[in-house]
VMD Tcl script that draws the C-alpha trace (Angstrom):
set ca {
  {88.06 98.82 88.91}
  {88.52 95.31 90.42}
  {87.20 92.12 88.75}
  {86.75 88.41 90.15}
  {89.65 86.70 90.91}
  {90.90 84.03 88.31}
  {93.31 80.93 88.80}
  {96.03 82.48 86.85}
  {96.80 85.77 88.53}
  {96.43 87.70 91.79}
  {97.56 91.22 90.54}
  {95.24 94.14 90.05}
  {93.58 93.87 86.66}
  {94.02 96.96 84.32}
  {91.65 99.77 84.62}
  {90.55 102.36 82.11}
  {92.69 105.02 83.71}
  {95.68 102.60 83.94}
  {95.32 100.15 80.97}
  {99.05 99.07 81.29}
  {98.49 98.26 85.16}
  {101.64 100.45 85.77}
  {102.35 101.40 89.26}
  {101.03 105.28 89.97}
  {103.68 107.95 90.71}
  {104.47 108.86 94.24}
  {102.60 111.97 95.39}
  {105.57 113.42 97.14}
  {109.20 113.22 97.52}
  {110.71 110.75 99.90}
  {112.65 112.17 102.84}
  {116.43 111.90 102.03}
  {117.38 110.67 105.55}
  {114.97 107.30 105.37}
  {116.71 103.86 104.51}
  {114.94 100.73 103.89}
  {113.48 98.79 106.80}
  {115.65 96.33 108.21}
  {115.00 92.68 106.88}
  {113.07 90.34 109.24}
  {115.20 87.47 110.60}
  {115.12 84.12 109.02}
  {115.27 80.63 110.35}
  {119.15 80.38 109.98}
  {119.57 83.37 112.32}
  {121.06 82.12 115.62}
  {118.74 82.15 118.37}
  {119.61 84.34 121.28}
  {119.45 83.99 124.99}
  {118.97 86.27 127.87}
  {121.21 85.70 131.10}
  {119.71 87.53 133.89}
  {121.43 87.74 137.38}
  {118.70 88.63 139.57}
  {118.41 90.53 142.70}
  {119.34 94.04 141.52}
  {117.12 97.05 142.29}
  {115.81 98.95 139.43}
  {115.92 102.90 139.38}
  {115.64 105.63 137.11}
  {113.47 106.52 134.11}
  {112.57 104.37 131.06}
  {110.91 105.74 127.72}
  {108.00 103.71 126.55}
  {107.90 102.86 122.78}
  {104.98 103.28 120.35}
  {102.37 100.76 120.42}
  {103.09 97.54 118.52}
  {99.49 96.45 118.35}
  {98.49 100.04 117.22}
  {101.13 100.41 114.55}
  {100.30 96.93 113.07}
  {96.79 97.93 112.18}
  {97.70 101.44 111.13}
  {100.34 100.01 108.72}
  {97.47 97.86 107.23}
  {95.23 101.04 107.15}
  {97.80 102.89 104.92}
  {96.75 100.42 102.05}
  {93.48 102.47 101.98}
  {95.41 105.74 101.46}
  {96.48 107.51 98.14}
  {99.82 109.00 98.21}
  {102.31 109.01 101.11}
  {101.57 108.30 104.66}
  {104.42 109.29 107.42}
  {104.14 107.38 110.68}
  {106.34 108.40 113.76}
  {106.92 106.61 117.06}
  {106.66 103.37 115.56}
  {108.50 100.69 117.62}
  {111.40 98.89 115.78}
  {110.51 95.34 116.57}
  {110.36 92.20 114.47}
  {106.46 92.10 114.15}
  {106.48 95.70 112.54}
  {109.38 94.48 110.25}
  {107.28 91.51 109.26}
  {104.27 93.86 108.74}
  {106.33 96.02 106.53}
  {107.53 92.94 104.33}
  {103.78 92.00 103.84}
  {103.05 95.65 102.57}
  {106.21 95.30 100.30}
  {105.02 92.13 98.68}
  {102.05 93.86 97.71}
  {104.05 96.23 95.95}
  {103.92 99.30 98.42}
  {107.11 101.26 99.24}
  {108.04 101.33 102.82}
  {110.86 103.16 104.20}
  {112.00 103.05 107.86}
  {114.37 105.00 109.86}
  {114.67 104.97 113.31}
  {111.12 105.25 114.65}
  {109.60 106.61 111.38}
  {107.90 104.81 108.62}
  {107.12 106.06 105.27}
  {104.49 104.09 103.17}
  {103.23 104.73 99.63}
  {100.48 102.44 98.59}
  {100.11 103.96 95.24}
  {102.52 101.57 93.88}
  {100.23 98.37 94.98}
  {100.22 95.90 92.04}
  {99.06 92.85 93.86}
  {96.32 91.75 96.19}
  {97.95 88.87 97.40}
  {100.54 89.27 100.08}
  {103.34 86.93 100.94}
  {101.77 83.97 102.71}
  {105.05 83.52 104.94}
  {104.58 86.99 106.25}
  {100.94 86.93 106.95}
  {101.70 83.46 108.44}
  {104.19 84.94 111.23}
  {101.66 87.51 112.73}
  {98.01 87.98 113.32}
  {98.25 91.69 112.10}
  {99.07 90.55 108.59}
  {95.48 89.23 108.09}
  {94.23 92.63 108.72}
  {95.30 93.77 105.10}
  {92.13 91.88 103.73}
  {89.91 94.60 104.47}
  {91.89 97.50 103.04}
  {92.43 95.43 99.86}
  {88.92 94.60 99.40}
  {87.55 98.10 100.12}
  {90.16 99.76 97.83}
  {90.57 97.32 95.10}
  {87.75 95.21 95.27}
  {89.54 91.73 95.72}
  {92.21 90.07 98.05}
  {93.80 86.68 98.37}
  {95.07 86.49 101.95}
  {96.72 83.42 103.97}
  {95.36 82.37 107.25}
  {97.09 84.41 110.13}
  {99.86 83.44 112.57}
  {101.07 84.83 115.84}
  {101.32 83.36 119.25}
  {100.10 79.81 120.06}
  {97.89 81.18 122.76}
  {94.60 79.64 121.66}
  {92.15 79.54 118.92}
  {91.85 82.92 117.16}
  {89.12 82.15 114.56}
  {88.43 84.53 111.54}
  {84.72 83.84 111.18}
  {83.93 87.54 112.63}
  {86.05 88.83 109.70}
  {84.46 86.68 106.99}
  {80.65 87.50 108.15}
  {81.47 90.96 108.51}
  {82.96 91.61 105.24}
  {80.29 89.62 103.84}
  {77.81 91.83 105.34}
  {79.44 94.68 103.19}
  {79.02 92.90 100.19}
  {82.05 90.45 99.88}
  {82.23 86.82 98.80}
  {84.59 84.85 100.44}
  {85.77 81.39 99.95}
  {88.53 79.29 101.82}
  {90.67 77.67 99.37}
  {94.29 76.10 99.88}
  {94.58 77.72 103.23}
  {93.88 81.11 101.75}
  {90.74 83.52 102.02}
  {89.89 84.35 98.45}
  {87.55 87.23 98.61}
  {86.11 89.88 95.97}
  {83.37 92.40 95.90}
  {79.92 90.78 94.64}
  {78.93 93.75 92.63}
  {82.33 93.78 90.75}
  {83.12 97.51 91.74}
  {83.54 97.66 95.73}
  {82.05 97.01 99.02}
  {78.93 98.67 100.38}
  {77.88 100.00 103.80}
  {75.81 97.79 106.03}
  {74.76 96.85 109.60}
  {76.79 94.24 111.45}
  {77.05 93.06 115.03}
  {79.97 91.19 116.30}
  {79.21 88.35 118.40}
  {82.41 89.00 120.49}
  {84.34 92.66 120.62}
  {87.21 91.19 118.59}
  {90.03 93.90 118.34}
  {91.12 92.55 114.97}
  {87.72 92.13 113.48}
  {86.84 95.65 114.40}
  {89.87 97.14 113.09}
  {89.68 94.94 109.94}
  {86.04 96.13 109.32}
  {86.40 99.71 110.43}
  {89.14 99.85 107.57}
  {87.00 98.14 105.11}
  {83.94 100.45 105.86}
  {85.86 103.65 105.49}
  {85.81 103.32 101.63}
  {82.69 101.20 101.38}
  {79.70 103.12 99.44}
  {77.27 104.44 101.84}
  {76.92 104.11 105.92}
  {78.01 101.28 108.13}
  {77.06 100.70 111.65}
  {79.27 98.17 113.49}
  {77.82 97.13 116.93}
  {79.42 95.22 120.15}
  {82.83 96.52 118.77}
  {86.06 96.54 120.73}
  {86.57 99.57 122.63}
  {90.45 99.15 123.12}
  {92.67 102.19 123.11}
  {94.46 100.80 119.81}
  {91.06 100.65 118.11}
  {90.72 104.56 119.01}
  {94.08 105.11 117.68}
  {93.32 103.45 114.31}
  {90.14 105.51 114.22}
  {92.09 108.67 114.68}
  {94.57 107.74 111.81}
  {91.88 107.13 109.44}
  {89.90 110.32 110.34}
  {93.29 112.08 109.83}
  {93.31 110.86 106.12}
  {89.73 111.84 105.40}
  {87.50 109.08 106.78}
  {84.01 109.87 108.72}
  {84.09 107.44 111.70}
  {82.15 108.40 115.01}
  {81.99 106.12 118.35}
  {85.24 105.07 118.49}
  {85.70 103.85 122.25}
  {82.11 102.81 122.59}
  {80.26 99.83 121.63}
  {79.07 101.03 118.31}
  {80.84 102.66 115.26}
  {79.10 105.02 112.69}
  {81.07 105.02 109.49}
  {80.24 107.11 106.45}
  {82.28 105.73 103.16}
  {84.47 108.08 101.41}
  {85.39 107.68 97.83}
  {89.11 108.16 98.85}
  {91.40 108.70 101.69}
  {94.83 110.43 101.54}
  {98.06 109.82 103.24}
  {98.99 111.93 106.05}
  {101.43 112.22 109.13}
  {100.49 110.27 112.15}
  {102.26 109.44 115.66}
  {101.53 106.31 117.04}
  {100.26 105.90 120.60}
  {102.38 104.96 123.43}
  {102.49 100.97 124.30}
  {100.37 100.30 127.32}
  {101.43 96.88 127.38}
  {105.18 97.66 127.33}
  {104.22 100.32 129.89}
  {102.45 97.82 132.16}
  {105.44 95.48 131.77}
  {107.79 97.86 133.22}
  {105.56 98.84 136.11}
  {105.39 95.20 137.05}
  {109.28 95.15 136.63}
  {109.36 97.56 139.21}
  {106.97 95.91 141.39}
  {108.22 92.39 141.31}
  {111.82 94.07 142.16}
  {110.48 96.07 145.03}
  {111.84 99.05 143.07}
  {110.98 102.56 142.13}
  {111.05 103.69 138.67}
  {109.32 106.37 136.69}
  {108.15 106.03 132.87}
  {106.85 108.17 130.08}
  {104.93 108.63 127.89}
  {102.01 106.63 129.10}
  {98.37 107.27 128.90}
  {97.10 106.17 132.50}
  {93.38 105.98 131.42}
  {94.63 102.95 128.99}
  {95.99 101.02 131.89}
  {93.95 102.26 134.62}
  {93.14 98.53 135.75}
  {96.70 97.54 136.44}
  {97.38 100.89 138.41}
  {94.33 99.68 140.48}
  {95.50 96.41 141.15}
  {99.13 97.27 141.98}
  {97.82 100.02 144.54}
  {95.65 97.73 146.06}
  {98.84 95.42 146.47}
  {100.58 97.92 148.39}
  {102.56 99.81 145.49}
  {102.66 103.47 145.43}
  {101.92 104.93 142.19}
  {102.23 108.73 141.61}
  {101.37 110.86 138.61}
  {104.11 113.64 138.10}
  {102.56 114.77 134.66}
  {99.79 113.71 132.27}
  {102.02 111.26 130.72}
  {104.55 110.59 133.47}
  {104.12 108.03 136.16}
  {106.40 106.84 139.39}
  {105.78 103.28 140.49}
  {107.55 102.28 143.66}
  {107.45 98.98 145.70}
  {110.38 99.79 147.70}
  {109.68 98.16 151.52}
  {110.86 101.48 153.20}
  {107.84 103.08 151.48}
  {105.32 100.29 150.81}
  {106.04 97.87 153.61}
  {107.88 94.59 153.46}
  {105.07 92.34 151.82}
  {102.90 93.19 149.06}
  {99.62 91.44 149.01}
  {98.06 89.34 146.23}
  {94.93 90.11 144.29}
  {92.71 88.29 141.68}
  {92.40 89.18 138.06}
  {89.96 88.18 135.21}
  {91.22 89.20 131.76}
  {88.59 90.48 129.39}
  {87.88 93.28 126.72}
  {88.86 96.84 127.30}
  {88.06 98.24 130.16}
  {88.66 94.87 131.54}
  {92.12 93.70 132.50}
  {94.24 93.20 129.33}
  {95.02 89.56 128.46}
  {98.55 90.87 127.24}
  {99.60 91.71 130.69}
  {98.31 88.42 132.42}
  {101.48 86.57 132.32}
  {103.61 89.22 133.58}
  {101.19 89.89 136.43}
  {101.23 86.32 137.29}
  {104.80 86.51 137.84}
  {104.58 89.29 140.09}
  {101.76 87.54 142.19}
  {104.32 84.72 142.46}
  {106.28 87.02 144.95}
  {103.42 88.47 147.07}
  {101.76 87.23 150.25}
  {98.59 85.27 150.00}
  {96.52 83.29 147.79}
  {95.82 84.99 144.07}
  {93.53 83.75 141.45}
  {94.06 84.44 137.67}
  {91.31 83.66 135.15}
  {92.01 83.94 131.69}
  {88.68 84.44 129.45}
  {90.09 85.63 126.12}
  {92.59 83.00 125.01}
  {91.89 79.48 126.27}
  {95.69 78.39 126.15}
  {97.46 81.66 127.81}
  {98.62 79.79 130.56}
  {101.51 78.14 128.85}
  {104.09 80.01 130.84}
  {102.81 78.52 134.25}
  {104.89 75.43 133.63}
  {107.93 77.63 133.15}
  {107.26 79.93 136.12}
  {106.99 76.96 138.47}
  {110.87 76.49 137.80}
  {111.28 79.60 139.87}
  {109.84 77.84 142.96}
  {106.38 79.06 143.51}
  {103.34 76.90 143.89}
  {100.92 77.62 141.12}
  {97.86 75.39 140.23}
  {96.37 75.65 136.99}
  {93.11 73.92 135.68}
  {91.74 74.95 132.28}
  {91.72 78.70 131.98}
  {92.31 79.29 135.75}
  {95.25 79.34 137.96}
  {95.94 79.64 141.94}
  {98.98 81.50 142.71}
  {100.24 80.62 146.38}
  {102.37 83.48 146.53}
  {105.40 83.42 148.83}
  {104.19 80.25 150.70}
  {107.15 78.21 149.34}
  {109.95 80.07 150.32}
  {112.80 81.46 148.13}
  {112.27 82.69 144.55}
  {115.43 80.99 142.52}
  {116.91 81.33 139.22}
  {116.36 78.84 136.43}
  {116.70 78.01 132.80}
  {113.39 78.62 131.06}
  {112.00 78.68 127.68}
  {109.74 81.44 126.27}
  {107.05 80.08 124.08}
  {105.06 83.41 123.34}
  {105.74 86.92 123.45}
  {103.85 87.93 126.88}
  {104.67 84.47 128.50}
  {108.36 85.31 127.64}
  {108.48 88.79 129.31}
  {106.87 87.05 132.32}
  {109.84 84.88 132.65}
  {112.25 87.88 132.30}
  {110.51 89.66 135.19}
  {110.69 86.42 137.31}
  {114.35 86.33 136.61}
  {114.83 90.05 137.73}
  {113.23 89.18 141.29}
  {114.87 85.53 141.64}
  {118.02 84.64 143.53}
  {120.99 83.63 141.37}
  {121.20 83.08 137.57}
  {118.23 82.74 135.15}
  {118.65 81.81 131.40}
  {115.77 82.65 129.18}
  {115.72 81.12 125.71}
  {113.46 81.58 122.92}
  {113.65 85.44 123.12}
  {112.74 85.94 119.59}
  {109.24 85.66 120.75}
  {109.95 88.59 123.25}
  {111.76 90.57 120.48}
  {108.53 90.50 118.54}
  {106.85 93.30 120.90}
  {109.40 94.98 123.17}
  {111.90 97.51 121.41}
  {115.56 97.26 123.07}
  {114.00 95.40 126.04}
  {117.44 94.54 127.82}
  {119.00 97.86 126.93}
  {116.02 99.49 128.62}
  {116.36 97.17 131.73}
  {120.14 97.61 131.89}
  {119.67 101.58 131.94}
  {117.61 100.91 135.04}
  {120.20 98.80 136.78}
  {119.19 95.33 135.89}
  {121.70 92.79 135.18}
  {120.71 91.52 131.95}
  {122.55 90.19 129.11}
  {122.00 89.07 125.53}
  {124.08 86.06 124.18}
  {123.85 84.79 120.74}
  {124.46 81.23 120.29}
  {127.09 81.87 117.73}
  {129.30 83.46 120.28}
  {131.03 81.76 123.17}
  {128.92 79.35 124.80}
  {127.55 80.20 128.26}
  {127.26 77.83 131.25}
  {125.47 78.75 134.24}
  {127.27 77.74 137.51}
  {126.49 78.26 141.19}
  {129.09 81.15 141.16}
  {127.54 82.86 137.96}
  {128.44 82.54 134.09}
  {131.36 80.95 132.78}
  {132.28 81.24 129.14}
  {133.98 78.78 127.10}
  {135.01 78.34 123.34}
}
mol new
graphics top color blue
foreach p $ca { graphics top sphere $p radius 0.5 }
foreach p [lrange $ca 0 end-1] q [lrange $ca 1 end] { graphics top cylinder $p $q radius 0.2 }
display resetview
């Protein structure tokens, strides 16, 4: 079906079955209650801030949204499927809206209502997604695998995302090359096509590093490749397993998800299906740390404890009490009456699953800043993921960082006081929110559009737990922090 890209067009070439290159018809009726996905924010949108009055104890229950990271890869995987796919438990966060716009730029039809998304990829008419969308999120680049394997060609801009370190695409390039693709970097875009003029073919490929994104992209590509594929040293993250389950539901043949090796038998066609996104283990971990840093007690669900067992073990070692009520409900308590007055610090080193998640490292560092003793945090996944240290120091703790390692001296410096801080990335921004919850006085967190990328209704969930958190748009009355609280002026 596919032909090598030329300089004049990046749309799908005509095929014998569709000589006019008309978009295929929908395979099923669209649900009547669905509406278009809300548009992504633009640069003219006023930048909001969070104003946090610290010291409140949290209590109650929090509902955990669907996994943002899982939903991004599964949305990309809908490109592999003929017909309509319905996804439930999709988090309504800005990264998901951006990913939807990437699919729409290809010609796919995307409808979104509450936490359900319906995607029809039969209407795809281009193999070049909007560069602006791909440049905003790392997950936008994932579409290169599905496009190549279904249509035989793709032109995808280099990916974006948080500035937390280099995230090279060489594993993607070499892995897709092993499956029979020819890839060239031209004008900040990867231009790729199947070398045989038809499609990808199965092969063996070993990743140098168990990259989640590369594993997911190659899994999607291999699902429609001719023949068998074996991928070694792959990522074992729960989100990879979730993607494998989705593809299998759509007709793919994948074995070994959750181990270091994947065995994939290519299918001639995959079909849209209904699928529910797994709970977000990073959001769950963030709220567990919110309970711990405020010395409070909350429950949360749905949660898959095995996906976050390393944090459960660390918080338990610090003195927190964690109880499993049901298979998907946990209670986290750090109340002094139950756990003692002083929680103990601990050391962490981030790494691929089942290691400590890099996406929970900043939030955990905020918590360790309120504990007794010396703690050490070693970041081994992203070399620049200690950018939040400078902002955390504004709350008062003593933190020494050198390269990818930080020493946190806990409560030796005395009080933990509110401050004016700036979020520079998603998880680092959440660490500042947690610090503000525990600090004395008022904290102002700017740059929270980063946090909105991955946390659905974050301040509302915190408010329901009893936190004093308010969002202010810069277009509303100006806020001034005083020693007595928040003053508003015209």
